[in-house]
N, C-alpha and C positions, 0 to 999 in steps of 0.2 A: 373910653370908648362909649358911643351915644349909639343906642339902637331903638327900633319903635317897637312897643308892645301894643301888637295888634288885637288884643283881645275884643275889643269893641272895632269892628271895620266900618268905613263909611259907607252908605248905602249903596246898592249895586244895581245895574240897569240889566236889561234881558240878554245882552252879550256879553262874553267875557273880556272883549276888546276894549269894550266902553269903559271899563272900569278899572281903575288903576289907583293902586295905594302906595304911596311913594315910600319906600323902607329906607331909612337912613343908613347909609354905607359907612362904617368904620374901617379905615386903613390901619390893619394891626400889624405891624412887624416882632417878629418874634426871635429869637436864638436859633440860628441855623442848627440843622442836625445834619449829620454824617449821614450819609447813606451807603450801604456796604457795596462794593463792586458786584455787579452781577454778570453772567456771561449767556450766550445764547447757547440753545441746545446745539450738542455736536461739536461745538468748539474746541472742545479738549482741554480748555483753559481752566484753572481752578480759582475760587474765591473764598475768602476766610469763612469758616463755618459760624452758622449763626443760628440759635434755636428759634421755632417759629415764634411770631411775635405773642406776646401775652394779651391776646386781645379780650376785653369783654364780650365779644361778640362769640369767642368760641365755643360756649355752650349752648348758644342760640341758632348757630347756623348748621349743626348737623342734623340731618333728616334720618329718618328710618329707611331700610332697605326699599327699593322700587319693587312694586307688585310686579309678578310677571319674570324677576331674574332667575334666570334658570338655575344659577349654582346655589348650592344651600350654603348659608353663612357659616363660619366657624362659630364653635362654641363662646369663644371669646371676642366679639366682633371689634371692642375696643382695644385689643390687643393688636387684631390684626390691621385695624386702620391705624394705629401706632406704629407698627412696623412698615406699612407701607409707605408711611409718611419718611419714615427715616431712610428707607432705600429709595425713594425717589428724589429727597433732598441731596443725599450724596450723589447722585447722579447731575442733577442740576448744578451741584460743586464741580462736574466733571471727574470725581473720585470713582472710577470703575472698579476697581477692587472692592472697597467699602459698600459700594451698590451690591454688587456679587453677593458678598457675605450676607449683608441684611436681605435680600431677597430669599438668600439658600434658606434663611430662618423660617421662612414661610411653612415648610414642611411640618415640623412638629405641632403645628397650631391646631390642625383639624386633620380627623382620619379621613377626610373626603378627599384632601391632596394625594393621589395616587400616580404611579409611572405607569404610561407614559402622562405628561399634564395636558390638559385639553386645549386643542388648537383653536385659533379663531377669537371670536369676539364676543361676551357675555352681552345679554340683552340690557338694554339702558338708550339713554337719548344722546344722541350726535348734535353739538352745536357746533355752529361752524362760525369761526371769526376771521379778520382779515388776513394776520398770520399764523395764529395759533388756534386750532380747533380743540373740541373738549368732548370727552366721553362720561356721561353723568349715568353712574350706575350704583348699586348697592351700599357701596361702602363709600362714596363720593366720587370725586372727578379726576379723570386722568387726564393730562393736558398732552397733545401731540403735533408736529410740526405739520401744518396744513399741505403742504407741496410732497412731502415723503411718507406722512403717517408714522414717522418714529415718535413714541411715548417718550417724555422725559421729564414731566413732573406730576405731582398728585396733591391734590387737596380732599379733606376728610368732610368736607362739605358738598353739597350739590350747586353748581353752578347756577346763576340765575341768567346770565346772558353775556356777551362779550361786548368791550368797548370797541366802538366804531374807530377807524381813521388808523392809518400805518403807525404811526409816531408811538401811539398808546395802545396797541394791540395786544402787549404783555398783561395789561390789567383787565381781570374778570371780576363781575360782582357776583358774590357768593347769596346763595337763598337759606331760608326763607327772610330772614332779616339781616339784612347785607353788611358784608365785610368785603374786603377786597384782597383777590390773591393776585400776587406777582408770579406769573408763571415763569419768567426768566431767572427771578431769584428761589423759584421754587417754596415760596413760604406766604403767609397771608401779612397785611400791612398793620402796623400801629397805628390807630385811627384815633379823636378826641370823641367818638362818638359813632352812630350807626350810617354807613353809606349808604347815599340814595341814587347817585348816579356820577359819572365821571363824563368830564369836556371831551370831546373827540377830536378838538382842535389843539388844546394845550393841558398839559399833566396835571390836571385841578380835579379834584373830587368835593361833592356836597355833602354833607355831613350834619345830621340832626345830634345834638349833644344833650345832656342830661338836663340841662336847665332849658330847653326846647329854642335854642338857638339853631339857625341854620349858617352853618359857616362854610366856607370854601378854603380849602386847605390844598396846598402843594404836595403833589406824588413824587417819588414815593417816600419822601420821609415825614409827611402830614405835618408839616409847618402851616401855622395860621396865615393865610391872605388877607382876609376880610371877614366881617361879619355881616350876612345881609340882612338880618334880621330877626326878631323874638316873637315868634308866634304864641300868643295865648290860648289855653284850653278849649276856648269859645270863639270861633268868629261868627258873631251873631247870624243865622239864618244863611250861612254859605257851606258850611261842612257837614251839617248831620247826615248819617249819623258816624262821621267820621272824626277821631282824635288828632288833630294837629300835632300833638306832643308826642305821638306814638309811631315810631318807625315804621310800622307795618302799613300806616296810610300811604307809604310812599313807595310801597314795592314795585310799581311799575313806571316811576318818576325817568324824565329822560330828558336828554340835551338836546337841542336839536341841531342838526348836522353842521350848521355854521357856527356852533358855539355861542349862539347869542341868547339864549333862553333854555331856562330850566322849568319844563312842564310836570305838573302834580296833581294830583285828585284834589288837591284843595285850591290850586290856581297856579299862576306862571308868575316867574322871576323874570325880568330882564337882566341878563348878568351883565350888561354893558353900563345900566345906568341904575341897578340896583332895584327899580320899583315892581311892586308885589301887585297882581291883579287877581283877586279871588275871583272864585268860580260861582256864577249867579245862582241865586238863591232856586232850589226847585222843590215842590211837593214831593212827599214819599220819601222813603228810606233808602231807597238801593243807591249803591256805590258806583260812582262814576268810572271809567278805564282810560287809561293814557296809551297812545299809540308809542311806538318802541321808535319812532323818530322824532318824537315830540311835538307834532303837526296837530294832531287831534286829542280832543275830549269826547268821548261818549257818554251817554247817561241815559235811563229810563224815565220817564216822567209822564205826566197824565197833562194832554194838548186842551188849554184852555177851548171850552165849547163843545169837547167831546164826552161820551159816556163817563162817570167817575172812574168806572174799572176799565177803561180802554186805554192802556198803556202802550205808549210809543217810542220807539229809539230815536234819540236827538243827537246829531254830530255836530260839534263845535270845531271849525275849522280855523285854527289861529293863525294860519298864515294870509287872511284877508278874504277867503271866499263866504264868511259868515256862518250861519246856522243851517243845518238843512234836518228835515222832519221826514222819517222813513212812512211810506205809505202804507206800510205793513205794520199790522198790532196785533199783537198776544192777547189782549186781554188784562185780567188781573196778574201781575207778576209777583211771585212768592218770593225769589231767591233775592239776597240783598246784595248779592255779588255776581251778577249774571253775564256781565259783558268782559271781552276780553279781546286784544288786536293781537294779530299774527301778520306774517309778511311772507313773500313768494309763492303766492301772489299776495297783496295787501289785501286783508279782509277784516271783519268785524264777527266776533262769534258770540253767540247769545246760547246760555243754556239754561233752560227751566223745562224740566221732565223732557228731554230731547235736545237736539242741537240743531241749532239754525245758522247758518253763514250767509254774510252780507259782503257785495262788494264794495270797496272805497274809490272814491267817496261818494259813489251814487246812491247808496245803500238799497241798491235791488238786490232781492234774495238771489242765490246760486240757484241754477235751473233745478228742478227738483228729480230729475233722471241724471243729475251729475253723479256719477258711481262714487264720489268724493265726500257728497253731502249723506250725513246720517238718516235713519229714518225719523218721523215725527215725533209727538209723544210716547213714553214708555222707553226710549233708549236713555242711556247715560254715559257719563264720561266724558269730563271736560276737555281730558288731554285730547280725545278724538279728532277736534278740530285742527290742532298742531299735526297729528301724527298722519293723518289722511294727505297731507299736502306736503310730503315730502320732496324738498329741491333736488335736482341734479346734483349741486355742490353737497348737499347733506349724504346723499347716497355714494357719492366718490369719496369723500372722505371716511365713511366708514369702511368702504372696503379697502382703503389704503391702510387704515389703523387695523382692520382685521388681519391684513396679511403678513403685519410686521411684529403682531403680540401672540402670546398662548394666554389661555384661560383659567387662572389659579382663583378656583374658590370663587370665582366671580370678581376677579379683580383683572385687569388687561396687565401683562407682564410683557418687557421687550423680549424678544425671541430668544438674545444671546444671552437672556438669564436663564431661561425656561430649564435646560438640563440640570442645573443645581439645584430645583425646587423638588422634584418628585420625593416623595416619600419612600422608603425601603419596603 
């Protein structure tokens, strides 16, 4: 197998599209692995039991409870997560009796579980996917049918986002360092490294392994399809302050909706040819951000000819519209990671002792009298740019789930199991 070590990249030009370093593609075949049968929620069919995949990501994907979750966590949160995983895994297999037994064992874990069990939905974030939606709360993520609100699977990690495309809507990226959770199977997938993104057109995931190789693997089995290239720890002048061998660098990586490109904070891969285009060099230490559809990269930089501490937002439109520089400037930006993209509506969020929101692709600021825009300097909260723009789809999904679950110490549990959970 031949790969290119891109420790020393070729010189770059001012735009990303003008720069291409072709990474050699090695088509690698490996022994096929059998993927166990999976069933859709509510089908009543059963599948062979299988323990959760023993992924190296497991210890890194769990996050602390979300601030503001209304229910107090039980004394042994690890035991609670494990039992929730068992109960929902039995539910995903279609074994209602075993699921009921597992849910019933919640009661002794914590004295805060009392009769009657609280109705409704504990606080957390709703993430809407093409077929499956998710509620990310204090203990992890509950997945539910987007059309009915019926909860059917659980992950002990917080989800990062859904995978687009109806054919692959069962796969969800977990955070903060991503694994992939298969909601239909109710378990985390076994992969040869950290998952960066999933292709919406075909069941392929892009994985950074321990040797700093970018791999394309088939889902759900994780078989190697090809190696896109090997990134050295230094891409001269292009990635500062990012480490190309650290999976956290790729936390917002995205495959374009046509499945043709993988866009990351260090650059873009053409998935048809294997060519890699590094992000052009720029002064400063601020980390860029990638839009959820892989079309844009945004960064903070000092524009040539402007005052030394007059920093502005630059938007790279990778689908042909070139580079746009915002007319708005902040001054001296202190944060090393101030930017993030959101959708519905498409927008770029800037957090720096306050929160500012810009339209895409114009980079014009939202009107100051828009009630969804935060006050200026002095306000904090990186999630506010996301939460103040809750779409109708998110609100409807939340209402559907809330009508079909009860709240057991901060975990949504299907209503039909709630009567067996209340403590005496």
